[in-house]
GUROKE-428869 format. One line per field, with one value per residue (C-alpha): residue number from 0; residue in three letters; chain; z, y, x. Coordinates in nm, 2 decimals. Each point is the difference from the previous one (the first is absolute). Layout:
residues N
num: c(NUM/...)
residu: c(ALA/...)
chaine: c(A/...)
z: c(Z/...)
y: c(Y/...)
x: c(X/...)
This chain:
residues 479
num: c(0/1/2/3/4/5/6/7/8/9/10/11/12/13/14/15/16/17/18/19/20/21/22/23/24/25/26/27/28/29/30/31/32/33/34/35/36/37/38/39/40/41/42/43/44/45/46/47/48/49/50/51/52/53/54/55/56/57/58/59/60/61/62/63/64/65/66/67/68/69/70/71/72/73/74/75/76/77/78/79/80/81/82/83/84/85/86/87/88/89/90/91/92/93/94/95/96/97/98/99/100/101/102/103/104/105/106/107/108/109/110/111/112/113/114/115/116/117/118/119/120/121/122/123/124/125/126/127/128/129/130/131/132/133/134/135/136/137/138/139/140/141/142/143/144/145/146/147/148/149/150/151/152/153/154/155/156/157/158/159/160/161/162/163/164/165/166/167/168/169/170/171/172/173/174/175/176/177/178/179/180/181/182/183/184/185/186/187/188/189/190/191/192/193/194/195/196/197/198/199/200/201/202/203/204/205/206/207/208/209/210/211/212/213/214/215/216/217/218/219/220/221/222/223/224/225/226/227/228/229/230/231/232/233/234/235/236/237/238/239/240/241/242/243/244/245/246/247/248/249/250/251/252/253/254/255/256/257/258/259/260/261/262/263/264/265/266/267/268/269/270/271/272/273/274/275/276/277/278/279/280/281/282/283/284/285/286/287/288/289/290/291/292/293/294/295/296/297/298/299/300/301/302/303/304/305/306/307/308/309/310/311/312/313/314/315/316/317/318/319/320/321/322/323/324/325/326/327/328/329/330/331/332/333/334/335/336/337/338/339/340/341/342/343/344/345/346/347/348/349/350/351/352/353/354/355/356/357/358/359/360/361/362/363/364/365/366/367/368/369/370/371/372/373/374/375/376/377/378/379/380/381/382/383/384/385/386/387/388/389/390/391/392/393/394/395/396/397/398/399/400/401/402/403/404/405/406/407/408/409/410/411/412/413/414/415/416/417/418/419/420/421/422/423/424/425/426/427/428/429/430/431/432/433/434/435/436/437/438/439/440/441/442/443/444/445/446/447/448/449/450/451/452/453/454/455/456/457/458/459/460/461/462/463/464/465/466/467/468/469/470/471/472/473/474/475/476/477/478)
residu: c(UNK/UNK/UNK/UNK/UNK/UNK/UNK/UNK/UNK/UNK/UNK/UNK/UNK/UNK/UNK/UNK/UNK/UNK/UNK/UNK/UNK/UNK/UNK/UNK/UNK/UNK/UNK/UNK/UNK/UNK/UNK/UNK/UNK/UNK/UNK/UNK/UNK/UNK/UNK/UNK/UNK/UNK/UNK/UNK/UNK/UNK/UNK/UNK/UNK/UNK/UNK/UNK/UNK/UNK/UNK/UNK/UNK/UNK/UNK/UNK/UNK/UNK/UNK/UNK/UNK/UNK/UNK/UNK/UNK/UNK/UNK/UNK/UNK/UNK/UNK/UNK/UNK/UNK/UNK/UNK/UNK/UNK/UNK/UNK/UNK/UNK/UNK/UNK/UNK/UNK/UNK/UNK/UNK/UNK/UNK/UNK/UNK/UNK/UNK/UNK/UNK/UNK/UNK/UNK/UNK/UNK/UNK/UNK/UNK/UNK/UNK/UNK/UNK/UNK/UNK/UNK/UNK/UNK/UNK/UNK/UNK/UNK/UNK/UNK/UNK/UNK/UNK/UNK/UNK/UNK/UNK/UNK/UNK/UNK/UNK/UNK/UNK/UNK/UNK/UNK/UNK/UNK/UNK/UNK/UNK/UNK/UNK/UNK/UNK/UNK/UNK/UNK/UNK/UNK/UNK/UNK/UNK/UNK/UNK/UNK/UNK/UNK/UNK/UNK/UNK/UNK/UNK/UNK/UNK/UNK/UNK/UNK/UNK/UNK/UNK/UNK/UNK/UNK/UNK/UNK/UNK/UNK/UNK/UNK/UNK/UNK/UNK/UNK/UNK/UNK/UNK/UNK/UNK/UNK/UNK/UNK/UNK/UNK/UNK/UNK/UNK/UNK/UNK/UNK/UNK/UNK/UNK/UNK/UNK/UNK/UNK/UNK/UNK/UNK/UNK/UNK/UNK/UNK/UNK/UNK/UNK/UNK/UNK/UNK/UNK/UNK/UNK/UNK/UNK/UNK/UNK/UNK/UNK/UNK/UNK/UNK/UNK/UNK/UNK/UNK/UNK/UNK/UNK/UNK/UNK/UNK/UNK/UNK/UNK/UNK/UNK/UNK/UNK/UNK/UNK/UNK/UNK/UNK/UNK/UNK/UNK/UNK/UNK/UNK/UNK/UNK/UNK/UNK/UNK/UNK/UNK/UNK/UNK/UNK/UNK/UNK/UNK/UNK/UNK/UNK/UNK/UNK/UNK/UNK/UNK/UNK/UNK/UNK/UNK/UNK/UNK/UNK/UNK/UNK/UNK/UNK/UNK/UNK/UNK/UNK/UNK/UNK/UNK/UNK/UNK/UNK/UNK/UNK/UNK/UNK/UNK/UNK/UNK/UNK/UNK/UNK/UNK/UNK/UNK/UNK/UNK/UNK/UNK/UNK/UNK/UNK/UNK/UNK/UNK/UNK/UNK/UNK/UNK/UNK/UNK/UNK/UNK/UNK/UNK/UNK/UNK/UNK/UNK/UNK/UNK/UNK/UNK/UNK/UNK/UNK/UNK/UNK/UNK/UNK/UNK/UNK/UNK/UNK/UNK/UNK/UNK/UNK/UNK/UNK/UNK/UNK/UNK/UNK/UNK/UNK/UNK/UNK/UNK/UNK/UNK/UNK/UNK/UNK/UNK/UNK/UNK/UNK/UNK/UNK/UNK/UNK/UNK/UNK/UNK/UNK/UNK/UNK/UNK/UNK/UNK/UNK/UNK/UNK/UNK/UNK/UNK/UNK/UNK/UNK/UNK/UNK/UNK/UNK/UNK/UNK/UNK/UNK/UNK/UNK/UNK/UNK/UNK/UNK/UNK/UNK/UNK/UNK/UNK/UNK/UNK/UNK/UNK/UNK/UNK/UNK/UNK/UNK/UNK/UNK/UNK/UNK/UNK/UNK/UNK/UNK/UNK/UNK/UNK/UNK/UNK/UNK/UNK/UNK/UNK/UNK/UNK/UNK/UNK/UNK/UNK/UNK/UNK/UNK/UNK/UNK/UNK/UNK/UNK/UNK/UNK/UNK/UNK/UNK/UNK/UNK/UNK/UNK/UNK/UNK/UNK/UNK/UNK/UNK/UNK)
chaine: c(A/A/A/A/A/A/A/A/A/A/A/A/A/A/A/A/A/A/A/A/A/A/A/A/A/A/A/A/A/A/A/A/A/A/A/A/A/A/A/A/A/A/A/A/A/A/A/A/A/A/A/A/A/A/A/A/A/A/A/A/A/A/A/A/A/A/A/A/A/A/A/A/A/A/A/A/A/A/A/A/A/A/A/A/A/A/A/A/A/A/A/A/A/A/A/A/A/A/A/A/A/A/A/A/A/A/A/A/A/A/A/A/A/A/A/A/A/A/A/A/A/A/A/A/A/A/A/A/A/A/A/A/A/A/A/A/A/A/A/A/A/A/A/A/A/A/A/A/A/A/A/A/A/A/A/A/A/A/A/A/A/A/A/A/A/A/A/A/A/A/A/A/A/A/A/A/A/A/A/A/A/A/A/A/A/A/A/A/A/A/A/A/A/A/A/A/A/A/A/A/A/A/A/A/A/A/A/A/A/A/A/A/A/A/A/A/A/A/A/A/A/A/A/A/A/A/A/A/A/A/A/A/A/A/A/A/A/A/A/A/A/A/A/A/A/A/A/A/A/A/A/A/A/A/A/A/A/A/A/A/A/A/A/A/A/A/A/A/A/A/A/A/A/A/A/A/A/A/A/A/A/A/A/A/A/A/A/A/A/A/A/A/A/A/A/A/A/A/A/A/A/A/A/A/A/A/A/A/A/A/A/A/A/A/A/A/A/A/A/A/A/A/A/A/A/A/A/A/A/A/A/A/A/A/A/A/A/A/A/A/A/A/A/A/A/A/A/A/A/A/A/A/A/A/A/A/A/A/A/A/A/A/A/A/A/A/A/A/A/A/A/A/A/A/A/A/A/A/A/A/A/A/A/A/A/A/A/A/A/A/A/A/A/A/A/A/A/A/A/A/A/A/A/A/A/A/A/A/A/A/A/A/A/A/A/A/A/A/A/A/A/A/A/A/A/A/A/A/A/A/A/A/A/A/A/A/A/A/A/A/A/A/A/A/A/A/A/A/A/A/A/A/A/A/A/A/A/A/A/A/A/A/A/A/A/A/A/A/A/A/A/A/A/A/A/A/A/A/A)
z: c(0.86/0.37/0.10/0.14/-0.33/-0.20/0.22/-0.04/-0.37/-0.02/0.20/-0.24/-0.30/0.15/0.08/-0.35/-0.18/0.19/-0.06/-0.37/-0.02/0.15/-0.25/-0.29/0.13/0.02/-0.35/-0.13/0.18/-0.15/-0.34/0.04/0.13/-0.29/-0.25/0.20/-0.01/-0.37/-0.08/0.22/-0.18/-0.34/0.11/0.13/-0.34/-0.19/0.19/-0.01/-0.37/-0.03/0.23/-0.19/-0.32/0.15/0.06/-0.36/-0.15/0.19/-0.10/-0.36/0.02/0.16/-0.30/-0.26/-0.15/-0.12/0.20/-0.10/0.23/0.29/-0.11/-0.34/0.14/0.28/-0.24/-0.16/0.32/0.19/-0.20/0.08/0.35/0.16/0.34/-0.17/0.11/-0.11/-0.14/0.05/-0.06/0.21/-0.24/0.14/0.29/-0.23/0.02/-0.30/0.02/-0.04/0.38/0.19/0.17/0.34/0.31/0.10/-0.34/-0.01/0.34/-0.12/-0.33/0.20/0.23/-0.30/-0.16/0.34/0.01/-0.36/-0.03/-0.01/0.32/0.09/0.12/0.13/-0.08/0.20/0.10/-0.36/-0.22/-0.01/-0.22/-0.11/-0.06/-0.18/0.01/-0.35/0.11/-0.17/0.23/-0.02/0.19/0.09/0.13/0.20/-0.02/-0.37/0.01/-0.04/-0.06/0.30/-0.24/-0.10/0.34/0.08/0.14/0.31/0.15/0.23/0.10/-0.16/0.11/-0.10/0.23/-0.23/0.27/0.35/-0.03/-0.18/-0.33/-0.08/-0.34/0.05/0.26/-0.03/0.26/0.23/-0.09/0.21/0.25/0.18/0.22/-0.08/0.00/-0.16/-0.22/-0.05/-0.20/-0.06/-0.27/-0.15/-0.37/-0.20/-0.14/0.19/-0.04/0.10/0.27/0.14/0.26/-0.15/0.25/-0.10/0.24/-0.05/0.26/-0.01/0.09/0.09/-0.37/-0.10/0.27/-0.12/0.07/-0.27/0.13/0.35/-0.09/-0.19/0.28/0.24/-0.21/-0.04/0.36/0.10/-0.23/0.15/0.35/-0.10/-0.16/0.29/0.24/-0.21/-0.01/0.38/0.05/-0.24/0.20/0.32/-0.12/-0.12/0.35/0.16/-0.21/0.09/0.35/-0.01/-0.18/0.29/0.26/-0.18/-0.01/0.37/0.07/-0.21/0.20/0.34/-0.09/-0.09/0.34/-0.08/-0.36/0.16/0.24/-0.28/-0.23/0.29/0.05/-0.37/-0.07/0.30/-0.17/-0.33/0.16/0.25/-0.28/-0.18/0.31/0.05/-0.37/-0.01/0.31/-0.13/-0.33/0.18/0.19/-0.32/-0.22/0.09/-0.10/-0.37/0.02/0.17/-0.29/-0.10/0.35/-0.01/-0.33/0.14/0.30/-0.20/-0.23/0.31/0.14/-0.33/-0.01/0.36/-0.09/-0.29/0.23/0.25/-0.28/-0.10/0.35/0.03/-0.33/0.14/0.32/-0.20/-0.20/0.32/0.08/-0.35/-0.19/-0.31/-0.22/0.10/-0.08/-0.32/0.05/-0.23/-0.02/0.21/-0.02/0.36/-0.07/-0.08/0.30/0.24/-0.17/0.07/0.35/0.06/-0.16/0.26/0.31/-0.02/0.11/0.30/0.09/-0.04/0.26/0.23/-0.06/-0.20/-0.30/-0.27/-0.26/-0.30/-0.15/-0.30/0.00/-0.31/-0.26/-0.27/0.22/0.05/0.27/-0.09/0.20/0.04/0.02/0.26/0.24/-0.03/0.06/0.31/0.15/-0.06/0.15/0.31/0.04/-0.03/0.25/0.24/-0.04/0.06/0.32/0.11/-0.04/0.20/0.31/-0.11/0.05/-0.27/-0.37/-0.11/-0.33/-0.20/-0.29/-0.29/-0.22/-0.30/-0.14/-0.20/0.20/-0.14/-0.23/0.25/0.05/0.35/0.15/0.34/0.24/0.28/0.27/0.28/0.28/0.31/-0.19/0.08/0.33/-0.02/0.15/-0.25/-0.31/-0.05/0.04/-0.19/-0.30/0.22/-0.02/0.28/0.16/0.06/0.21/-0.01/0.24/-0.27/-0.26/-0.12/-0.12/-0.35/-0.22/-0.02/-0.01/-0.31/-0.16/0.05/-0.16/-0.30/-0.06/0.01/-0.25/-0.25/0.06/0.23/0.35/0.26/0.27/0.28/0.18/0.23/-0.12/0.19/0.19/0.00/-0.22/-0.19/-0.36/-0.18/-0.32/-0.26/-0.25/-0.33/-0.32/-0.25/-0.34/-0.28/0.22/-0.02/0.32)
y: c(0.27/0.01/-0.14/-0.32/-0.08/0.09/-0.25/-0.27/0.07/-0.02/-0.33/-0.15/0.11/-0.16/-0.33/-0.02/0.10/-0.26/-0.27/0.09/0.03/-0.33/-0.16/0.18/-0.11/-0.36/0.01/0.15/-0.25/-0.29/0.15/0.06/-0.37/-0.13/0.18/-0.10/-0.37/0.02/0.16/-0.27/-0.28/0.15/0.02/-0.36/-0.12/0.20/-0.17/-0.34/0.02/0.06/-0.30/-0.23/0.12/-0.14/-0.34/0.01/0.07/-0.29/-0.23/0.10/-0.05/-0.35/-0.09/0.07/-0.31/0.18/0.33/0.25/0.09/0.22/0.26/0.04/-0.02/0.27/0.30/-0.08/-0.03/0.30/0.28/-0.15/-0.08/0.28/-0.17/-0.29/0.02/-0.34/-0.34/-0.34/-0.37/-0.30/-0.31/-0.30/0.20/0.23/0.38/0.20/0.35/0.38/0.03/-0.21/-0.30/0.12/-0.20/-0.27/-0.02/-0.39/-0.02/0.25/-0.20/-0.31/0.17/0.12/-0.35/-0.13/0.26/0.00/0.37/0.28/0.12/0.32/0.04/0.37/0.18/0.31/0.20/0.09/-0.28/-0.37/-0.31/-0.17/-0.38/-0.23/-0.39/-0.01/0.18/0.33/0.30/0.37/0.27/0.27/0.35/0.06/0.38/-0.02/-0.20/0.31/0.36/0.23/0.22/-0.29/-0.06/0.15/0.35/-0.09/-0.17/0.15/-0.27/-0.35/-0.26/-0.36/-0.25/-0.21/-0.10/0.12/0.38/0.17/0.15/0.33/0.01/0.34/0.27/0.32/0.27/0.11/0.33/0.25/-0.26/0.03/-0.29/-0.16/-0.33/-0.29/-0.27/-0.33/-0.32/-0.31/-0.25/-0.29/0.00/-0.25/-0.21/-0.32/0.00/0.37/0.06/0.31/0.21/0.33/0.29/0.31/0.31/0.35/0.28/0.22/0.34/0.31/0.11/-0.31/0.07/0.12/0.36/0.13/-0.24/0.11/0.37/-0.06/-0.19/0.27/0.26/-0.23/-0.09/0.36/0.10/-0.29/0.12/0.36/-0.10/-0.20/0.29/0.25/-0.23/-0.04/0.38/0.05/-0.24/0.16/0.35/-0.13/-0.15/0.32/0.22/-0.23/0.03/0.37/0.02/-0.21/0.23/0.30/-0.13/-0.08/0.35/0.16/-0.20/0.08/0.37/0.01/0.17/0.27/0.04/0.04/0.27/0.16/0.01/0.16/0.26/0.08/0.00/0.23/0.30/-0.01/-0.14/0.29/0.25/-0.15/0.03/0.36/0.09/-0.16/0.16/0.35/-0.06/-0.12/0.33/0.21/-0.18/0.25/0.30/0.06/0.22/-0.28/-0.24/0.04/-0.09/-0.30/-0.11/0.05/-0.21/-0.28/0.00/-0.02/-0.28/-0.19/0.05/-0.12/-0.31/-0.07/0.03/-0.24/-0.25/0.04/-0.06/-0.32/-0.12/0.09/-0.20/-0.29/-0.01/-0.03/-0.34/-0.13/-0.10/0.23/0.14/0.34/0.31/0.17/0.30/0.31/0.36/0.21/0.36/0.14/0.31/-0.22/-0.22/0.29/0.18/-0.32/0.00/0.37/-0.03/-0.28/0.14/0.38/0.06/-0.23/0.16/0.35/-0.08/-0.10/0.32/-0.17/0.15/-0.26/0.13/-0.17/0.08/-0.17/0.10/-0.21/0.04/-0.26/-0.27/-0.31/-0.26/-0.38/-0.19/-0.13/0.28/-0.16/-0.09/0.35/0.17/-0.22/0.09/0.37/-0.02/-0.17/0.25/0.29/-0.15/-0.06/0.36/0.12/-0.21/0.14/0.36/-0.07/0.24/0.18/0.38/0.26/-0.05/-0.37/-0.09/-0.32/0.04/-0.25/0.03/-0.20/0.01/-0.22/-0.08/-0.22/-0.22/-0.03/0.20/0.10/0.10/0.16/0.07/0.25/0.15/0.27/-0.24/-0.09/-0.25/-0.37/-0.12/-0.10/-0.35/-0.06/0.10/-0.33/-0.21/0.22/-0.25/-0.32/-0.16/0.07/0.26/0.33/0.31/0.08/-0.14/-0.11/-0.08/-0.37/0.05/-0.12/0.30/0.09/-0.38/-0.04/0.32/-0.15/-0.33/0.17/0.21/-0.31/-0.17/0.29/-0.02/0.31/0.09/0.23/0.20/0.22/0.29/0.29/0.36/0.30/0.17/-0.22/-0.24/-0.32/-0.09/-0.34/-0.07/-0.26/-0.07/-0.18/-0.09/0.28/-0.09/0.02/-0.04/-0.33/-0.20)
x: c(-0.18/0.11/0.34/-0.15/-0.17/0.31/0.20/-0.27/0.01/0.37/0.00/-0.27/0.21/0.31/-0.18/-0.17/0.33/0.20/-0.25/0.00/0.37/0.06/-0.24/0.17/0.35/-0.11/-0.15/0.32/0.21/-0.21/0.03/0.38/0.04/-0.20/0.22/0.32/-0.12/-0.08/0.34/0.19/-0.19/0.10/0.37/-0.01/-0.14/0.25/0.29/-0.17/-0.03/0.38/0.08/-0.23/0.17/0.32/-0.16/-0.14/0.35/0.16/-0.27/0.05/0.38/-0.05/-0.23/0.26/0.17/0.30/0.02/0.25/0.29/-0.08/0.27/-0.18/-0.36/0.05/0.04/-0.32/-0.20/0.15/-0.18/-0.34/0.10/0.19/0.00/0.20/0.37/0.12/-0.10/0.16/-0.05/0.12/-0.01/0.16/0.15/0.20/-0.08/-0.04/-0.12/0.03/0.10/0.25/-0.16/-0.15/0.09/-0.25/-0.16/0.01/-0.17/-0.27/-0.04/-0.05/-0.26/-0.18/-0.02/-0.13/-0.28/-0.07/0.00/0.27/0.16/0.17/0.35/0.06/0.32/-0.07/-0.29/-0.09/0.14/-0.09/0.05/-0.31/0.10/-0.23/-0.01/0.14/0.31/-0.07/0.05/-0.08/0.18/-0.27/0.03/-0.32/0.06/-0.07/-0.32/-0.21/0.11/-0.11/-0.18/-0.23/-0.14/-0.35/0.02/-0.18/0.29/0.26/0.25/0.04/0.25/0.07/0.19/0.22/0.25/-0.01/-0.02/-0.30/0.10/-0.15/-0.17/-0.17/0.04/-0.18/0.09/-0.27/-0.16/0.19/0.12/-0.33/-0.13/-0.32/-0.19/0.18/-0.18/0.19/-0.06/0.22/-0.05/0.22/0.06/-0.21/0.28/0.05/0.38/0.03/-0.25/0.19/-0.20/-0.09/-0.09/-0.17/-0.05/-0.15/-0.02/-0.30/0.16/-0.21/0.03/-0.22/-0.27/-0.34/0.04/-0.24/-0.28/0.06/-0.01/-0.32/-0.15/0.10/-0.18/-0.31/-0.02/0.04/-0.29/-0.21/0.06/-0.06/-0.32/-0.11/0.09/-0.20/-0.29/0.01/0.04/-0.32/-0.20/0.12/-0.09/-0.34/-0.06/0.14/-0.25/-0.28/0.08/0.04/-0.34/-0.15/0.17/-0.13/-0.35/0.01/0.14/-0.28/-0.25/0.14/-0.01/-0.36/-0.07/0.26/-0.15/-0.35/0.14/0.17/-0.32/-0.18/0.26/0.04/-0.38/-0.08/0.13/-0.20/-0.31/0.01/0.05/-0.30/-0.21/0.10/-0.06/-0.34/-0.13/0.12/-0.17/-0.32/0.00/0.06/-0.27/-0.28/0.21/0.02/0.29/0.21/-0.04/0.36/0.11/-0.23/0.15/0.35/-0.09/-0.14/0.30/0.23/-0.21/0.02/0.38/0.03/-0.20/0.23/0.29/-0.15/-0.05/0.36/0.11/-0.21/0.16/0.34/-0.07/-0.12/0.31/0.20/-0.14/-0.01/0.32/0.02/0.26/0.15/-0.22/0.06/0.20/-0.03/0.11/-0.23/-0.09/0.07/-0.23/-0.30/0.06/0.01/-0.29/-0.21/0.11/-0.07/-0.35/-0.07/0.16/0.01/-0.37/0.05/0.34/-0.14/-0.28/0.28/0.19/0.29/0.14/0.13/0.25/0.18/0.33/0.15/0.37/0.08/-0.27/0.01/0.16/-0.21/0.00/-0.01/-0.26/-0.35/-0.27/-0.23/0.30/0.15/-0.34/-0.05/0.34/-0.07/-0.33/0.12/0.30/-0.24/-0.25/0.29/0.12/-0.36/-0.02/0.33/-0.14/-0.31/0.00/0.31/-0.05/0.07/0.04/-0.02/0.15/0.06/0.26/0.03/0.30/0.13/0.35/0.24/0.32/0.29/-0.21/-0.29/-0.32/-0.08/-0.33/0.02/-0.29/0.09/-0.20/0.03/-0.09/0.19/0.23/0.08/0.13/0.37/-0.08/-0.27/0.18/0.20/-0.32/-0.24/-0.05/-0.03/-0.34/-0.23/0.21/-0.18/0.03/-0.38/-0.25/-0.25/0.26/0.06/0.36/-0.07/-0.01/0.38/0.09/-0.23/0.15/0.34/-0.11/-0.18/0.32/0.22/-0.22/0.08/0.37/-0.02/0.05/-0.15/0.17/-0.09/0.18/-0.06/0.01/0.15/-0.14/-0.31/-0.19/0.06/0.09/-0.07/0.18/-0.11/0.28/-0.09/0.19/-0.01/-0.15/0.25/0.31/0.19/-0.01)
């Protein structure tokens, strides 16, 4: 993936992750708020039950025709009502109780009779007297209404306003003192006589955030983006391959002219040899003693015809998409023997001697037989052309040897060599130094060598001559 697509994929992942993370955070907030609301409602009902219990106690005391003395009744009520600090009665304006008469009790009793329900008379921020119309009064400690351990665990802070200042009933420290999002609810208690405002708060610190869900979504969104990127890459690669195939087809069509010229160039040699051998056989047919020579000429013509057919098959393969040619271990001696059988009579008529040396017997090149034969035939023909008109002994030497895991065929001649300016462009298509040449022979040799994972090189010899070397993988040697 190139840097731009990596950046785009990262941006897509960030956008997808942020959208999912916001949705997860919202769902978590809604869930936390619902739990907080339920916990606050439970705490409100618990406190309301306690305050309603106070009204029930006062109503029961008012219904007694002969109530016991407050001093004797208080010890029996206090174990069941830990919040009860005192009990008193005001019959006929005379106070009797477990605590001294609070200031303003008569006025509070009159207000209660006027309203027809108990009223509260705060002592401080935590304690208050609950005075009923019958004169019975309860001293309540709001801090003892519900033990802090009995409140639901989903609460953080809980206050109850009895007088002016809120009274803290529950105060859980924030986790690590970290800041966060605060949830708050306020509800009055359910008793009509004690509708104290209750306020509940809870802070959603980073410890309560949905880290696990976020990490899971980060991994899932990363996999989604990676999958989408892989799918896009596969589609792009498929389109690229289709385009390459289309361009390759166009390139093959555009080089039909070049292929036709190459076919003409390559077929000229075997067809010329067939014609020469046939004419020689025709001249010798009338002489019984020359029948072996006639047979040799006919066999050579058949071999040249086979080579021409192989060349046509090879040229056709160049314009048709096909799998790579099957490569196998080849016998260099057999290859050169076939070459000498075809070329030695013609070269002998030109006064050229062809020799073969196998410097590494037993070593085998790995390649395609037809392609390698075509390369060697072209190189020998080029060497013969270079020796045309050269005075003195004319010699073409073929040598094979194994070198550093490769097998090298060398074709050298005793001709004038290659011009220095032509040497770098020797294997370029359509480049030639001969008047009648097409410049396709060596270019085709280079292409065929490359198709076998080989290479071809040229150099000048000292004092004269040129040498072409074909390097191929050696069979049995790891690549």
